[in-house]
C-alpha positions, 0 to 999 in steps of 0.5 A: 260647403257654404260661402264658396269654400271647399270644405275641410276634413281637418279635426277642429282647432287644427290650424291650416298650413299655407305654403309658397309655390314650388321653389324655383316656380318664378310666375311670369308677368300676367300671372294673376290673370284668370286661367283660359279653359283648362283640362283638369283631373281631380282625385278625391274620395269625397263624393260631395267635395267632387261634385262641388269641384266639378261644378265650380270648375265647369263654371269657370270654363274648364274641362273637369273629371272627377276621379274617386280612385287613383286607378280612376285618375290614372285611367283618365291621364292614360285616356288624355292627359289633363293639363292639371290634376288636383290631388287630395293627400288623405283618401281613406286607405289610398295614399296621395303621397303614393299617388304623387310618386306614381304620377311623377314616374308616369308624367314627370311634367304634369302640373299638380295642385295638392288639396288636403283638409290635414296640412302639415309642414312635413307633408308639405316639404314631401310634396313639394320634393315631388315637384308640386306646383301649390298646395291648398288646405281645406277649407279654401275659397273659390277665389283662393282656388282660381288663383292657384289655377291661374298662377299655373297656367301662367307658369307652365303656359297651359291654354296658350299659343305655341310660341307662347308656350315655348316662351314660358317653357324654355324660360322654366327649363332655363331657370331650373337648370340654373337653380339646380347648379345653385347659380345666381343670374349674374353668374349665368350672365358671366358664362354666357355673355348676356346681361342679367336682364336679359337673363331675367326677362328670359326666365320670366317668359317674357321674351323668346330667346334667339337661336344664338342666345339659347346655344349660349345659355344651353352650353353655360348650363351644359344642357341640350337645347333640343331637350328643352324644345322638346319639353315644350312640345316642339 
């Protein structure tokens, strides 16, 4: 594990697969900045890799708990839910996809970043169906890991002031509700009476909508604004 790269279990000659962020997870302004201190759980069956991740992430100011088994991971999450779960998909007798399904059942909004030494397009598609934020193929650099965590922090409003978290979460919920209906911003604009630029700014998390605007958007999408507020922790 040299030169700042996480090692790979991928067979020699097998090409790495890169992936975009989860569909519909547009990044708000400032996403490229370094992440604030976060709570991170890393699940991987490789002891050397766990030690490496703890060293790297703690060096960037994060609180890190490394789990060797799914049961240990669940126990960590039950004790104190992390901001981000780093999940290995190939762990000997343990199946990462099964773990991901259980995580989504228990903690549907937990930010998950998949790390794997065996990347395939099929596994990528399956994980993104489970609302995974990002997919890192080993070996990845410290810079790539830091970028993924920083982008996740910006997209989910992690480690932010309450008002910042509310702004980003409302934008995310509105964007998800709109994309589920397969509406463009223009179509939502025509239904709620707000301009496309206003809606775009709200969805990016750049601006907090007024109560009147929030009710208009929620009504157009047939959603409850109280559920959106609850999802943001309010």
